[in-house]
C-alpha positions as CSV (number, residue, x, y, z in Angstrom):
1,X,-47.1,-4.1,-165.1
2,X,-46.2,-1.2,-167.4
3,X,-43.2,-0.1,-165.3
4,X,-41.9,-3.6,-165.2
5,X,-42.3,-4.1,-168.9
6,X,-40.4,-0.8,-169.6
7,X,-37.6,-1.7,-167.2
8,X,-37.3,-5.2,-168.7
9,X,-37.3,-3.7,-172.2
10,X,-34.5,-1.4,-171.1
11,X,-32.4,-4.2,-169.8
12,X,-32.9,-6.1,-173.0
13,X,-31.7,-3.1,-174.9
14,X,-28.6,-2.8,-172.8
15,X,-27.9,-6.5,-173.1
16,X,-28.0,-6.3,-176.9
17,X,-25.9,-3.1,-177.3
18,X,-23.4,-4.6,-174.9
19,X,-22.1,-6.4,-178.0
20,X,-20.4,-3.1,-178.9
21,X,-18.0,-3.5,-176.0
22,X,-17.4,-7.1,-176.8
23,X,-16.6,-6.1,-180.4
24,X,-14.1,-3.6,-179.1
25,X,-12.6,-6.4,-177.0
26,X,-11.9,-8.6,-180.1
27,X,-8.5,-7.2,-180.9
28,X,-6.9,-8.6,-184.1
29,X,-3.2,-8.8,-183.7
30,X,-2.7,-10.3,-187.2
31,X,-1.9,-7.0,-189.0
32,X,1.0,-8.2,-191.1
33,X,1.5,-11.6,-192.9
34,X,5.2,-11.8,-192.0
35,X,4.6,-11.3,-188.3
36,X,1.5,-13.5,-188.4
37,X,3.5,-16.4,-189.7
38,X,5.7,-16.1,-186.6
39,X,2.9,-16.1,-184.1
40,X,3.0,-12.3,-184.1
41,X,6.3,-12.3,-182.3
42,X,7.6,-9.3,-184.1
43,X,8.1,-6.5,-181.7
44,X,11.9,-6.8,-181.7
45,X,12.4,-7.6,-185.4
46,X,9.9,-5.1,-186.8
47,X,11.8,-5.1,-190.1
48,X,9.1,-4.5,-192.7
49,X,6.5,-1.7,-193.0
50,X,4.0,-3.5,-190.8
51,X,6.3,-2.4,-187.9
52,X,4.0,0.6,-187.8
53,X,1.6,-1.7,-185.9
54,X,3.9,-4.0,-184.0
55,X,6.7,-1.5,-183.1
56,X,6.9,1.8,-185.1
57,X,10.5,2.3,-184.1
58,X,11.4,-0.4,-186.5
59,X,10.8,1.9,-189.5
60,X,14.0,3.8,-188.7
61,X,16.0,0.7,-189.9
62,X,14.2,0.4,-193.2
63,X,15.8,1.8,-196.3
64,X,14.3,4.3,-198.8
65,X,10.6,4.2,-199.5
66,X,8.6,1.0,-198.9
67,X,4.9,0.3,-199.4
68,X,3.1,-2.7,-198.0
69,X,-0.4,-3.8,-199.0
70,X,-2.0,-6.8,-197.4
71,X,-5.0,-8.3,-195.6
72,X,-6.0,-11.0,-193.1
73,X,-9.0,-13.1,-194.1
74,X,-10.7,-14.5,-191.0
75,X,-12.8,-17.5,-191.6
76,X,-15.0,-18.1,-188.5
77,X,-16.6,-21.6,-188.4
78,X,-19.8,-21.8,-186.5
79,X,-19.5,-21.4,-182.7
80,X,-21.2,-24.3,-181.1
81,X,-23.2,-24.2,-177.9
82,X,-24.7,-27.0,-175.8
83,X,-26.9,-26.0,-172.8
84,X,-29.8,-23.7,-171.9
85,X,-30.6,-20.0,-172.2
86,X,-33.5,-18.0,-170.8
87,X,-35.5,-18.7,-174.0
88,X,-34.7,-22.4,-174.4
89,X,-36.5,-24.0,-171.5
90,X,-34.9,-26.4,-169.1
91,X,-33.8,-29.1,-171.6
92,X,-30.3,-28.6,-173.0
93,X,-30.2,-27.8,-176.7
94,X,-27.6,-27.6,-179.4
95,X,-27.1,-24.2,-181.2
96,X,-24.7,-23.1,-183.9
97,X,-23.8,-19.6,-185.0
98,X,-23.7,-18.8,-188.7
99,X,-20.4,-19.2,-190.4
100,X,-18.8,-16.0,-191.4
101,X,-15.9,-14.4,-193.2
102,X,-14.5,-11.0,-192.7
103,X,-11.4,-9.3,-194.1
104,X,-9.1,-7.0,-192.2
105,X,-7.1,-5.1,-194.8
106,X,-3.9,-3.2,-194.0
107,X,-1.8,-0.5,-195.8
108,X,1.6,0.6,-194.7
109,X,4.0,3.2,-196.2
110,X,7.4,4.3,-194.8
111,X,10.1,6.6,-195.9
112,X,13.6,7.1,-194.5
113,X,15.3,10.3,-195.5
114,X,18.7,9.7,-197.2
115,X,21.6,10.8,-195.0
116,X,19.2,11.7,-192.1
117,X,18.2,9.8,-189.0
118,X,14.5,10.6,-189.5
119,X,11.8,8.3,-190.9
120,X,8.1,8.8,-191.4
121,X,5.3,6.3,-191.9
122,X,1.5,6.0,-192.4
123,X,-0.6,2.9,-191.5
124,X,-4.2,2.3,-192.3
125,X,-5.6,-0.9,-190.8
126,X,-8.5,-2.5,-188.9
127,X,-7.6,-3.5,-185.3
128,X,-11.0,-4.2,-183.8
129,X,-13.3,-5.9,-186.4
130,X,-16.1,-8.2,-185.5
131,X,-18.9,-10.2,-187.3
132,X,-21.2,-12.5,-185.4
133,X,-24.6,-13.9,-186.5
134,X,-27.1,-16.3,-184.9
135,X,-30.3,-17.4,-186.5
136,X,-33.3,-15.1,-185.9
137,X,-34.9,-18.0,-184.1
138,X,-31.9,-19.0,-182.0
139,X,-32.1,-19.3,-178.2
140,X,-29.9,-16.2,-178.0
141,X,-32.1,-13.9,-180.0
142,X,-32.9,-11.9,-176.9
143,X,-29.2,-10.8,-176.7
144,X,-28.2,-10.7,-180.4
145,X,-29.2,-11.8,-183.8
146,X,-26.3,-10.2,-185.7
147,X,-23.6,-7.6,-185.2
148,X,-21.0,-6.1,-187.3
149,X,-18.2,-3.7,-186.4
150,X,-16.2,-2.2,-189.2
151,X,-13.3,-0.2,-187.9
152,X,-10.5,1.9,-189.5
153,X,-7.4,3.0,-187.8
154,X,-5.2,5.7,-189.4
155,X,-1.7,6.1,-187.9
156,X,0.8,8.8,-189.0
157,X,4.2,8.2,-187.3
158,X,7.6,9.8,-187.0
159,X,10.8,7.9,-185.9
160,X,14.3,9.0,-185.0
161,X,17.4,6.9,-185.1
162,X,20.5,7.4,-182.8
163,X,23.2,5.8,-185.0
164,X,25.9,5.8,-182.4
165,X,23.7,3.7,-180.1
166,X,21.9,1.6,-182.7
167,X,18.7,2.9,-181.0
168,X,15.5,4.2,-182.5
169,X,12.4,5.8,-181.0
170,X,9.1,6.5,-182.6
171,X,5.8,8.1,-181.8
172,X,2.5,8.3,-183.7
173,X,-1.2,9.2,-183.5
174,X,-4.0,6.7,-183.8
175,X,-7.2,8.1,-185.4
176,X,-9.9,5.4,-184.9
177,X,-13.2,5.4,-186.8
178,X,-15.8,2.7,-186.4
179,X,-19.2,1.8,-187.9
180,X,-21.4,-0.4,-185.7
181,X,-24.7,-2.2,-186.5
182,X,-26.6,-4.6,-184.3
183,X,-30.0,-6.3,-184.4
184,X,-31.8,-8.4,-181.7
185,X,-35.2,-9.5,-180.5
186,X,-36.6,-7.8,-177.4
187,X,-38.4,-9.7,-174.6
188,X,-40.0,-8.9,-171.2
189,X,-40.5,-10.9,-168.0
190,X,-43.7,-9.4,-166.5
191,X,-43.8,-12.3,-164.0
192,X,-41.3,-14.8,-162.6
193,X,-40.4,-17.6,-165.1
194,X,-42.2,-16.0,-168.1
195,X,-40.9,-14.3,-171.2
196,X,-43.0,-12.3,-173.6
197,X,-42.0,-11.0,-177.0
198,X,-41.9,-7.2,-177.3
199,X,-40.5,-6.7,-180.8
200,X,-37.3,-6.1,-182.6
201,X,-34.5,-3.7,-181.8
202,X,-31.6,-2.3,-183.8
203,X,-28.7,0.2,-183.4
204,X,-26.5,1.9,-185.9
205,X,-23.7,4.1,-184.7
206,X,-20.3,5.6,-185.5
207,X,-17.4,7.0,-183.5
208,X,-14.2,8.9,-184.3
209,X,-11.6,9.4,-181.6
210,X,-7.8,9.7,-181.2
211,X,-5.1,8.0,-179.2
212,X,-1.3,7.7,-179.5
213,X,1.5,5.1,-179.7
214,X,5.2,4.9,-178.9
215,X,8.0,2.4,-179.9
216,X,11.6,1.7,-179.1
217,X,14.0,-0.6,-180.9
218,X,17.6,-1.2,-179.8
219,X,20.3,-3.4,-181.4
220,X,23.0,-3.9,-178.7
221,X,24.6,-6.6,-180.8
222,X,24.5,-7.3,-184.6
223,X,22.6,-10.5,-183.9
224,X,20.4,-9.3,-181.0
225,X,17.4,-6.8,-181.1
226,X,15.2,-5.6,-178.3
227,X,11.9,-3.9,-178.9
228,X,9.1,-2.2,-176.9
229,X,5.8,-0.7,-178.0
230,X,2.9,1.0,-176.3
231,X,-0.5,1.9,-177.6
232,X,-2.7,4.2,-175.6
233,X,-6.4,4.0,-174.6
234,X,-8.9,5.4,-177.0
235,X,-12.2,6.7,-175.6
236,X,-14.7,6.0,-178.3
237,X,-17.8,8.3,-178.1
238,X,-20.4,6.4,-180.1
239,X,-23.4,8.3,-181.5
240,X,-26.1,6.9,-183.6
241,X,-29.7,5.9,-184.0
242,X,-31.7,3.2,-182.1
243,X,-35.0,1.8,-183.3
244,X,-37.7,-0.4,-181.8
245,X,-40.4,-2.2,-183.7
246,X,-43.3,-3.2,-181.4
247,X,-44.8,-6.5,-182.6
248,X,-47.0,-7.4,-179.6
249,X,-49.3,-5.5,-177.2
250,X,-46.5,-5.9,-174.6
251,X,-44.2,-4.1,-177.0
252,X,-46.7,-1.2,-177.4
253,X,-47.0,-0.9,-173.6
254,X,-43.2,-0.9,-173.2
255,X,-42.9,2.3,-175.2
256,X,-45.9,4.0,-173.6
257,X,-48.4,3.5,-176.5
258,X,-51.7,1.8,-176.7
259,X,-52.3,-0.8,-179.4
260,X,-55.2,1.2,-180.9
261,X,-56.1,-1.7,-183.2
262,X,-57.0,-5.3,-182.5
263,X,-55.2,-6.6,-185.6
264,X,-52.6,-9.1,-184.6
265,X,-50.5,-7.8,-187.5
266,X,-50.3,-4.2,-186.3
267,X,-46.8,-2.7,-185.8
268,X,-45.4,0.5,-184.3
269,X,-41.9,1.8,-184.9
270,X,-40.2,4.4,-182.7
271,X,-36.7,5.8,-183.0
272,X,-34.2,7.7,-180.9
273,X,-30.7,9.0,-181.1
274,X,-28.3,7.2,-178.7
275,X,-24.9,7.8,-177.4
276,X,-22.4,5.9,-175.2
277,X,-18.7,5.9,-174.4
278,X,-16.4,2.9,-174.6
279,X,-12.7,3.0,-173.7
280,X,-10.5,0.8,-175.8
281,X,-7.6,-0.5,-173.7
282,X,-4.0,0.5,-173.6
283,X,-1.5,-2.2,-174.4
284,X,2.2,-2.8,-173.8
285,X,4.6,-5.2,-175.7
286,X,8.2,-6.3,-175.2
287,X,10.2,-8.5,-177.5
288,X,13.7,-10.0,-177.9
289,X,15.0,-11.4,-181.2
290,X,18.1,-13.4,-181.5
291,X,19.9,-14.6,-184.6
292,X,22.1,-17.6,-183.6
293,X,23.1,-18.2,-187.2
294,X,23.0,-16.2,-190.4
295,X,20.0,-18.2,-191.5
296,X,17.9,-18.5,-188.3
297,X,16.1,-15.8,-186.3
298,X,14.0,-16.5,-183.2
299,X,11.9,-14.1,-181.1
300,X,9.9,-14.2,-177.9
301,X,7.3,-11.5,-177.0
302,X,5.1,-10.5,-174.0
303,X,2.1,-8.3,-174.5
304,X,-0.2,-6.9,-171.8
305,X,-3.7,-5.5,-172.7
306,X,-5.5,-3.5,-170.0
307,X,-9.0,-4.6,-170.7
308,X,-10.1,-3.4,-167.2
309,X,-11.0,-0.2,-169.0
310,X,-14.1,-2.1,-170.0
311,X,-15.9,-1.8,-166.7
312,X,-19.5,-1.1,-167.7
313,X,-21.8,0.1,-170.5
314,X,-24.3,3.0,-170.1
315,X,-26.4,4.4,-172.9
316,X,-28.3,7.7,-173.2
317,X,-31.4,7.8,-175.4
318,X,-32.8,11.2,-176.3
319,X,-36.3,10.4,-177.4
320,X,-39.0,10.8,-174.7
321,X,-40.3,7.3,-175.7
322,X,-36.9,5.9,-174.6
323,X,-36.6,8.0,-171.4
324,X,-36.9,5.0,-169.1
325,X,-34.0,3.4,-170.8
326,X,-31.5,5.9,-169.4
327,X,-29.2,5.7,-166.4
328,X,-29.1,1.9,-166.4
329,X,-25.4,0.7,-166.5
330,X,-24.6,-2.9,-167.5
331,X,-21.5,-4.3,-165.8
332,X,-18.7,-5.9,-167.9
333,X,-15.9,-6.2,-165.4
334,X,-13.2,-7.3,-167.9
335,X,-9.7,-7.9,-166.6
336,X,-6.2,-7.2,-167.7
337,X,-4.5,-10.1,-169.5
338,X,-1.2,-11.2,-170.9
339,X,-0.4,-12.7,-174.3
340,X,2.7,-14.9,-174.9
341,X,4.3,-15.2,-178.4
342,X,7.2,-17.2,-179.8
343,X,8.2,-17.5,-183.4
344,X,11.0,-17.5,-185.9
345,X,12.2,-17.8,-189.5
346,X,14.7,-19.8,-191.4
347,X,16.3,-18.5,-194.6
348,X,16.1,-21.5,-197.0
349,X,18.1,-19.5,-199.5
350,X,18.7,-15.9,-200.5
351,X,15.1,-15.4,-201.6
352,X,12.9,-17.8,-199.6
353,X,12.2,-17.7,-195.8
354,X,10.2,-20.4,-193.9
355,X,8.4,-19.3,-190.7
356,X,6.4,-20.7,-187.8
357,X,5.1,-19.5,-184.5
358,X,2.8,-20.0,-181.5
359,X,0.7,-17.6,-179.4
360,X,-1.1,-18.1,-176.2
361,X,-3.7,-15.4,-175.5
362,X,-5.5,-15.1,-172.2
363,X,-9.2,-14.3,-172.2
364,X,-10.4,-11.0,-170.5
365,X,-14.1,-11.8,-170.1
366,X,-15.2,-13.2,-166.7
367,X,-17.8,-16.0,-166.5
368,X,-20.4,-13.6,-165.1
369,X,-20.6,-11.4,-168.3
370,X,-19.7,-13.9,-171.1
371,X,-22.4,-14.2,-173.7
372,X,-23.1,-15.2,-177.3
373,X,-21.9,-12.0,-178.9
374,X,-18.3,-12.8,-178.1
375,X,-18.0,-16.3,-176.5
376,X,-14.4,-15.8,-175.8
377,X,-11.9,-18.1,-174.0
378,X,-8.2,-18.7,-173.6
379,X,-6.7,-19.2,-177.1
380,X,-3.9,-21.3,-178.6
381,X,-2.7,-20.1,-182.0
382,X,-0.4,-22.0,-184.3
383,X,1.0,-20.4,-187.5
384,X,3.2,-21.2,-190.5
385,X,4.2,-19.1,-193.5
386,X,6.6,-18.3,-196.2
387,X,8.3,-15.2,-197.6
388,X,9.7,-14.5,-201.1
389,X,11.9,-11.5,-201.5
390,X,14.5,-9.7,-203.5
391,X,15.9,-6.1,-203.6
392,X,12.7,-4.7,-205.2
393,X,9.8,-6.5,-203.5
394,X,8.7,-9.2,-201.1
395,X,5.6,-11.4,-200.9
396,X,4.6,-12.9,-197.6
397,X,2.0,-15.6,-196.9
398,X,0.7,-16.9,-193.6
399,X,-1.9,-19.3,-192.1
400,X,-3.0,-19.5,-188.5
401,X,-5.3,-21.8,-186.7
402,X,-6.7,-20.6,-183.4
403,X,-8.3,-23.0,-181.0
404,X,-10.5,-21.6,-178.3
405,X,-10.5,-23.6,-175.1
406,X,-14.0,-25.0,-174.4
407,X,-15.7,-22.4,-172.2
408,X,-18.4,-23.6,-169.7
409,X,-20.5,-20.9,-167.9
410,X,-23.4,-20.8,-165.5
411,X,-24.6,-17.2,-165.8
412,X,-28.2,-17.6,-167.0
413,X,-30.4,-14.7,-165.8
414,X,-34.1,-15.0,-166.2
415,X,-34.8,-11.6,-164.8
416,X,-32.8,-9.9,-167.6
417,X,-33.0,-12.7,-170.2
418,X,-29.2,-12.8,-170.5
419,X,-26.5,-15.4,-170.2
420,X,-26.6,-19.2,-170.5
421,X,-25.8,-22.4,-168.7
422,X,-23.7,-24.5,-171.0
423,X,-20.5,-24.8,-173.0
424,X,-19.2,-22.8,-176.0
425,X,-16.8,-24.3,-178.5
426,X,-15.0,-22.3,-181.3
427,X,-12.1,-22.5,-183.7
428,X,-10.9,-19.8,-186.2
429,X,-8.8,-20.1,-189.3
430,X,-6.9,-17.0,-190.6
431,X,-5.1,-16.5,-193.9
432,X,-2.7,-13.6,-194.4
433,X,-1.0,-12.2,-197.5
434,X,0.9,-9.1,-198.3
435,X,3.2,-7.6,-200.9
436,X,5.9,-5.0,-200.1
437,X,7.4,-2.8,-202.9
438,X,10.7,-1.0,-202.2
439,X,11.7,2.2,-204.0
């Protein structure tokens, strides 16, 4: 009984901390209000400082010094689920995640040296943020109650322009720092068809690691631009602290302790340092922008993200009380996916631009590993926006609605108390704004 409880507790721990990988999988492409208004089809245009994210080669064609400050506010209505989980029983139930709002800020600064083909830039943004919360009593509490991932990406960049070819190339470094917190309830299945509460689990960790990026922008004709961008993998080595609060006799047994007291209110808390490695994916983007008239610009982009880097999760706990939790990988089996973007802008007059776009983003998570931390699916995104500009500054505003295609799964696993049999429904609203000052 003791060994089975310990093994089950270990699997519950891995199921909960698997949310870290799912958080890393939630890439936020909306890193600039101008691009966001055009469905993020911006790889070939890349004509404001947010080019540092979309295609850093674009900064070679910016004049003087430019500073852009903005943010994307992501309003996440409650994800809805109808079905069963290992803790719900056999009768389908209706569950809603808590509504949430999180903000992904961005700062970009570029400088082109007068009379020289060299430009430099610095970007500070948040590419992989996540916030997800379910009620403490939800049917998913054995996998997650709440999780937050707060990332910062710092990107210094250098670009060089070949004026005789109307061609620019750029390269930069990505320094990624992330703060991760997660809480969940822990359960065990000492016998078939039963689930016993063990206690509460939590994890707090950080990681700082480095990758690189590359961009190319070519203007073969005055009204035609071609862009390509690459961002490398980043191997995040997460280190932090795990804690477990035993709230039942089963919980005491799971960590090798005896209850000692007969009081039903007795508690025991144990802690451990914990480490893991998660590989954020490499990505490729290609875009073509065409200006058929002086007032109209249209662009189409393709982007591939190699999420197959997310194969599994494995955690190392250093405390002897957590020794049985080690060497137990949890499969993820994510797959490489494509994203398709189209957008454009129309110059209403010399100072006002109107924009719109559409993006179709494929989902990388297979049915077998989908869960309540990131109930992802194929997404349709529709965006609109407006820009106001003159020689000194510009202000850009954008709104995007993202509809997640209803996702039905049958991956409920009573042995590990993970998964569910049912349907997830989600929609997300995003609001972007930025101001660019030119010196």
